[in-house]
C-alpha positions in Angstrom: 33.7 33.4 181.3 32.6 32.1 177.9 34.2 28.7 177.2 36.9 29.0 174.5 36.1 27.4 171.2 39.7 26.4 170.8 39.9 24.9 174.4 36.6 23.1 173.9 37.7 21.6 170.6 41.1 20.7 172.1 39.5 18.8 175.0 37.2 16.9 172.6 40.1 16.1 170.2 42.2 14.8 173.1 39.4 12.7 174.6 38.5 11.2 171.2 42.1 10.5 170.4 42.6 8.7 173.7 39.3 6.8 173.1 40.4 5.8 169.6 43.8 4.6 170.8 42.2 2.9 173.8 40.0 0.8 171.5 43.1 -0.2 169.6 44.8 -1.4 172.8 41.7 -3.4 173.9 41.3 -5.3 170.6 45.0 -6.1 170.0 45.0 -9.1 172.3 42.0 -10.5 170.4 43.8 -10.2 167.1 47.0 -11.7 168.4 45.0 -14.7 169.7 42.9 -15.4 166.7 45.3 -14.5 163.9 48.4 -16.6 163.3 51.7 -14.9 163.6 52.0 -14.9 159.8 48.6 -13.3 159.4 49.3 -10.7 162.1 52.5 -9.9 160.4 50.8 -9.7 157.0 48.2 -7.2 158.3 51.0 -5.1 159.9 52.7 -5.1 156.4 49.4 -4.1 154.8 48.9 -1.3 157.4 52.5 0.0 157.0 52.3 0.2 153.2 48.9 1.8 153.4 50.3 4.5 155.6 53.1 5.1 153.1 50.9 5.2 150.1 48.4 7.4 151.8 51.0 10.1 152.0 52.1 9.8 148.4 48.8 9.0 146.6 46.5 11.5 148.4 49.0 14.3 147.7 48.4 15.5 151.3 46.0 18.1 149.9 44.4 18.8 153.3 47.7 20.6 154.4 46.7 23.5 152.1 43.6 24.2 154.1 45.5 26.2 156.8 45.7 29.0 154.3 42.9 28.2 151.8 40.4 28.5 154.6 40.9 32.2 154.7 41.7 32.9 151.0 38.6 31.0 149.7 36.4 31.2 152.8 33.2 31.9 150.7 34.0 29.1 148.3 35.4 26.5 150.7 33.0 23.7 149.7 34.0 24.1 146.1 37.7 24.1 147.1 37.2 20.9 149.2 35.4 19.1 146.3 38.2 20.2 144.0 40.7 18.7 146.4 38.7 15.5 146.7 38.5 15.0 142.9 42.2 15.7 142.5 43.0 13.1 145.1 40.7 10.7 143.3 42.5 11.4 140.0 45.8 10.8 141.6 44.6 7.5 143.2 43.2 6.3 139.9 46.5 7.0 138.1 48.5 5.2 140.7 46.1 2.2 140.7 46.4 1.9 136.9 50.2 2.0 137.2 50.2 -0.6 140.0 47.9 -2.8 138.0 50.0 -2.6 134.8 53.1 -3.6 136.8 51.2 -5.9 139.1 53.9 -8.6 139.5 56.5 -6.1 140.4 54.4 -4.3 143.1 53.2 -7.6 144.5 56.8 -8.6 145.0 57.9 -5.3 146.5 54.9 -4.9 148.8 54.7 -8.6 149.7 51.0 -8.5 149.1 48.6 -10.4 146.9 46.6 -8.5 144.2 43.3 -8.7 146.3 45.0 -7.0 149.2 46.5 -4.3 146.9 42.9 -3.7 145.6 41.6 -3.4 149.2 44.4 -0.9 149.9 43.4 1.3 147.0 39.8 1.3 148.0 41.0 2.7 151.3 43.2 5.2 149.5 40.3 6.4 147.4 38.1 7.3 150.4 40.7 8.2 153.1 41.5 11.7 151.6 37.8 12.5 151.5 37.4 11.9 155.2 40.7 13.7 155.9 39.8 16.8 153.9 36.3 17.0 155.6 37.7 16.6 159.1 40.5 19.1 158.5 38.1 21.7 157.1 35.7 21.2 160.0 38.5 21.5 162.5 39.7 24.8 161.0 36.2 26.1 161.4 36.1 24.9 165.1 33.2 22.5 164.2 34.6 19.6 166.2 31.5 17.6 166.7 31.4 15.9 163.3 35.1 15.4 163.4 35.0 13.7 166.8 31.9 11.7 165.9 33.5 10.3 162.7 36.8 9.5 164.4 35.0 7.5 167.2 32.6 5.9 164.7 35.5 4.7 162.6 37.4 3.4 165.6 34.4 1.5 166.9 33.2 0.1 163.6 36.7 -1.0 162.3 37.4 -2.8 165.6 33.9 -4.4 165.9 33.6 -5.5 162.3 37.2 -6.7 162.2 36.7 -8.8 165.4 33.5 -10.3 164.1 34.9 -11.2 160.6 38.1 -12.6 162.1 36.0 -14.9 164.2 33.5 -16.0 161.5 35.6 -16.1 158.3 37.8 -19.0 157.3 40.5 -16.7 156.1 41.0 -14.5 159.2 43.4 -12.1 157.4 40.6 -11.4 154.8 38.3 -10.6 157.7 40.8 -8.3 159.4 41.5 -6.3 156.2 37.8 -6.1 155.2 36.9 -4.9 158.7 39.6 -2.2 158.4 38.6 -0.9 155.0 34.8 -1.3 154.9 33.9 1.5 157.5 36.2 4.0 155.7 34.6 3.1 152.4 31.1 3.6 153.7 31.7 6.9 155.6 34.0 8.2 152.9 31.4 7.6 150.2 28.7 9.4 152.2 31.0 12.5 152.6 31.9 12.3 148.9 28.2 12.4 147.9 27.7 15.3 150.4 30.3 17.4 148.7 29.0 16.5 145.2 25.5 17.7 146.2 26.7 20.7 148.1 29.4 22.2 145.9 28.3 20.8 142.5 31.4 22.0 140.7 35.2 22.2 140.9 37.7 24.9 140.1 40.9 23.7 138.4 42.9 26.7 139.5 42.6 25.5 143.1 44.6 22.4 142.1 47.8 24.5 141.3 47.3 26.5 144.5 47.1 23.4 146.7 49.9 21.5 144.9 52.3 24.3 145.5 51.7 24.0 149.2 51.1 20.2 149.5 53.7 18.6 147.2 56.8 19.8 149.2 55.1 18.6 152.3 55.1 15.0 151.1 58.9 14.4 151.6 58.5 16.0 155.0 55.8 13.4 156.0 57.7 10.5 154.5 60.8 11.6 156.4 58.9 12.0 159.6 57.6 8.4 159.1 61.2 7.2 158.7 62.2 9.3 161.8 59.4 7.8 163.9 59.7 4.1 162.8 63.1 3.3 161.4 64.6 3.0 164.9 62.5 -0.1 165.5 63.5 -1.6 162.2 67.2 -1.0 162.9 66.9 -2.3 166.5 65.4 -5.6 165.2 68.2 -5.9 162.6 71.0 -5.1 165.1 69.8 -6.2 168.5 67.0 -8.7 167.9 63.3 -9.2 168.4 63.2 -9.0 172.2 64.9 -5.6 172.3 62.5 -4.4 169.7 59.6 -5.5 171.9 61.1 -3.6 174.9 61.6 -0.5 172.8 58.3 -0.6 171.1 56.3 -0.9 174.3 58.2 2.0 175.9 57.6 4.0 172.7 53.9 3.2 173.1 54.0 4.9 176.5 55.5 8.0 174.8 52.5 8.1 172.4 50.4 9.4 175.3 52.4 12.7 174.9 52.2 12.4 171.1 48.4 12.2 171.5 48.5 15.5 173.4 50.8 17.0 170.8 48.4 16.2 167.9 45.3 17.1 169.9 46.5 20.5 171.1 48.0 21.3 167.7 44.7 20.4 166.0 43.1 23.1 168.3 45.9 25.6 168.1 46.7 25.7 164.4 43.2 27.0 163.3 43.6 29.8 165.8 47.1 30.6 164.6 46.0 30.7 161.0 43.2 33.1 162.0 45.6 35.4 163.8 48.1 35.3 160.9 45.3 36.3 158.5 44.6 39.4 160.6 48.3 40.1 161.2 47.9 39.8 164.9 51.6 39.1 165.5 51.7 40.7 168.9 48.9 38.4 170.2 50.6 35.3 168.8 53.8 36.2 170.5 52.0 36.8 173.8 50.0 33.6 173.7 52.6 31.2 172.3 55.1 31.4 175.1 52.8 30.4 178.0 51.2 27.8 175.5 54.6 26.2 175.1 55.5 26.3 178.8 52.2 24.9 180.0 52.3 22.0 177.6 55.9 21.2 178.5 55.1 21.2 182.2 52.2 18.8 181.7 54.3 16.5 179.5 57.1 16.3 182.0 54.6 15.5 184.7 53.4 12.5 182.7 56.9 11.2 182.3 57.2 10.8 186.1 54.3 8.3 185.9 55.3 6.3 182.9 57.0 3.4 184.8 53.6 2.7 186.3 52.0 2.9 182.8 54.8 0.6 181.5 54.1 -1.9 184.3 50.4 -2.0 183.5 51.0 -2.5 179.8 53.8 -5.0 180.0 54.5 -6.2 183.5 57.8 -6.7 185.3 59.5 -8.2 182.2 59.3 -4.9 180.4 60.4 -2.6 183.2 64.0 -2.3 181.9 62.5 -0.3 179.0 61.8 2.6 181.4 65.1 4.1 180.5 63.8 4.7 177.0 60.9 6.8 178.1 62.6 10.1 179.2 64.4 10.7 175.8 61.3 9.6 173.9 59.1 12.1 175.9 61.7 14.8 175.3 61.5 14.1 171.6 57.7 14.4 171.7 58.0 17.8 173.3 60.5 18.9 170.6 57.9 17.7 168.1 55.3 19.8 169.8 57.5 22.9 169.7 58.6 22.6 166.0 54.9 22.1 165.0 54.4 25.7 166.1 56.9 26.8 163.4 55.6 24.3 160.8 52.1 25.8 161.1 53.6 29.2 160.1 55.5 27.7 157.2 52.3 26.0 155.9 50.3 29.2 156.2 52.9 31.3 154.4 53.1 28.5 151.7 56.8 28.1 152.4 57.0 24.3 152.5 60.0 23.5 150.4 62.4 24.3 153.3 60.3 22.1 155.5 60.8 19.1 153.2 64.6 19.6 153.1 64.8 19.9 156.9 62.8 16.7 157.4 65.0 14.8 154.9 68.1 16.0 156.7 66.7 15.0 160.1 65.8 11.5 158.8 69.3 11.0 157.4 70.9 12.2 160.6 68.7 9.8 162.6 69.7 6.9 160.3 73.4 7.6 160.7 73.2 8.1 164.4 71.2 4.9 164.8 73.7 2.9 162.9 76.6 4.2 165.0 75.1 4.2 168.5 72.7 1.2 168.5 75.7 -0.9 167.5 77.7 0.6 170.3 75.2 1.1 173.2 72.2 -1.0 172.3 68.5 -0.3 171.8 68.2 2.5 174.4 70.5 4.7 172.3 67.8 4.8 169.6 65.6 6.9 171.9 68.4 9.5 172.2 69.1 9.6 168.5 65.4 10.2 167.8 65.4 13.0 170.4 68.4 14.6 168.6 66.5 14.3 165.3 63.5 16.1 166.6 65.7 18.8 168.3 67.5 19.3 165.0 64.1 19.7 163.3 63.1 22.4 165.8 66.3 24.4 165.3 65.9 24.1 161.5 62.3 25.3 161.6 63.2 28.2 163.9 65.7 29.2 161.2 63.2 28.8 158.4 60.6 30.9 160.0 63.2 33.6 160.7 64.3 33.3 157.0 60.7 34.1 155.8 60.8 37.3 157.8 59.0 36.3 161.0 61.9 36.0 163.4 59.9 37.9 166.1 56.6 36.0 165.8 57.6 33.7 168.7 59.8 34.4 171.6 62.7 32.1 170.6 64.6 32.7 173.9 61.7 31.3 175.8 61.4 28.4 173.4 65.1 27.6 173.8 64.7 27.9 177.5 62.0 25.3 177.4 64.3 23.0 175.4 67.1 23.4 178.0 64.7 22.9 180.9 63.1 19.8 179.3 66.5 18.2 178.6 67.7 18.8 182.1 64.4 17.4 183.5 64.8 14.2 181.5 68.3 13.7 183.0 67.0 14.2 186.5 64.2 11.7 185.8 66.7 9.1 184.8 68.3 9.3 188.2 64.9 9.2 189.9 64.1 5.9 188.2 66.7 4.3 190.5 64.7 5.2 193.6 60.9 5.1 193.5 60.6 6.9 196.9 62.6 9.8 195.7 60.6 9.8 192.4 57.2 9.9 194.3 58.5 12.7 196.5 59.8 14.7 193.6 56.5 14.0 191.6 54.4 15.2 194.5 56.4 18.4 194.9 56.3 18.9 191.1 52.5 18.7 191.0 52.2 20.9 194.0 54.3 23.5 192.3 52.0 23.3 189.2 48.9 23.7 191.3 50.5 26.7 193.1 51.4 28.3 189.8 47.9 27.8 188.3 46.3 29.3 191.4 48.7 32.3 191.6 48.4 33.1 187.9 44.8 32.0 187.3 43.7 35.5 186.1 46.6 35.5 183.6 45.7 32.0 182.4 42.1 33.0 182.0 43.1 36.0 179.9 45.3 33.8 177.7 42.5 31.3 177.1 40.0 34.1 176.5 42.3 35.6 173.9 42.6 32.3 172.1 38.9 31.7 172.2 37.5 35.0 170.9 37.6 36.1 167.3 
């Protein structure tokens, strides 16, 4: 059988994501050794604010490509250049404003002017790379996307390590090493689009902003939902509990990597089917898609105590109780992305923003109540509840825009119940490793049996996803 384009791209996205994260894991001990704690904290502050400003300043214009790819297929390069120049205009306006009120922003951001300048160099080129990679991904041209991701990971790590070792001001070296590769690669892509498209179309700006602007509160709220728990744990419980929770949460990012990689492969296919009104095919494919991913993710959870031991040793093993709810939250995140993709395609993103804000506020309230009462482990369960709330909200929003039968919601809810029950069982298995290993062996045998028994059905599903 011909190899599916979607499956091929999914495999490459997953491998590159793991490679990129792996490089980060390998270089972290170097930076913690050669940077002082103050410098390490200052860089973390720089990276955090850069992530926040990247959402606001770039206007998140690449999110419009899930629909624009079909509506402007013959003019996509012009559309992309139009988006790039709009993001450049936005970044320039923000930079002028920050420069005029320099003292205020230096105080709020806890950064010197030179570091703010470096941040805006990054913000100028980051959207260029993001738009190019998103556009390539939606056309199943994963080779350049993967190559750029790996090149950025290798170059930022290598240059940062070298500059930290040779420069007197190690923090300068760390930030230069982080920004410089993005500036070089982003500039090359910028020139590529200028030479290829040669013009922009202003009407594309309004089209994209209608989709992208409501998406910004969603992304900011998701940033709060994904990170505020650690901030509140530090304030309520202390630094040691924060370290325990953070390392356990890092184990959960393995599933998050699968979520982003598989969604990067699935969303272009979904957009393509929606453009052809192939609703029946979407319904047929989406259910096994959701079930298969959830089975894989649950299997990974059975092994996370070993992963936790490798990363942190015995002193971090009590954090294993955080992993099941974190993993369940990642699976909820995977499921609601299926609905978010539909909302993006249909240009119905305002409800998405409201749902995300409500989920973030719910998470903040629950964190305040339950972390105080039960400690840092409670934060994992409140985050899970936040993601479950988001899934239910997005199911409702997709129903509201007239696509209540696009996915089999009964199966999706069945997956939710099964995953939640599985995580409870795993908590008990953590008390006895022998039982966990026996259960895990039986679990993987069942998966293998199902794959063998239904291999023809699975091949047909993958074949349907891969052919236009």
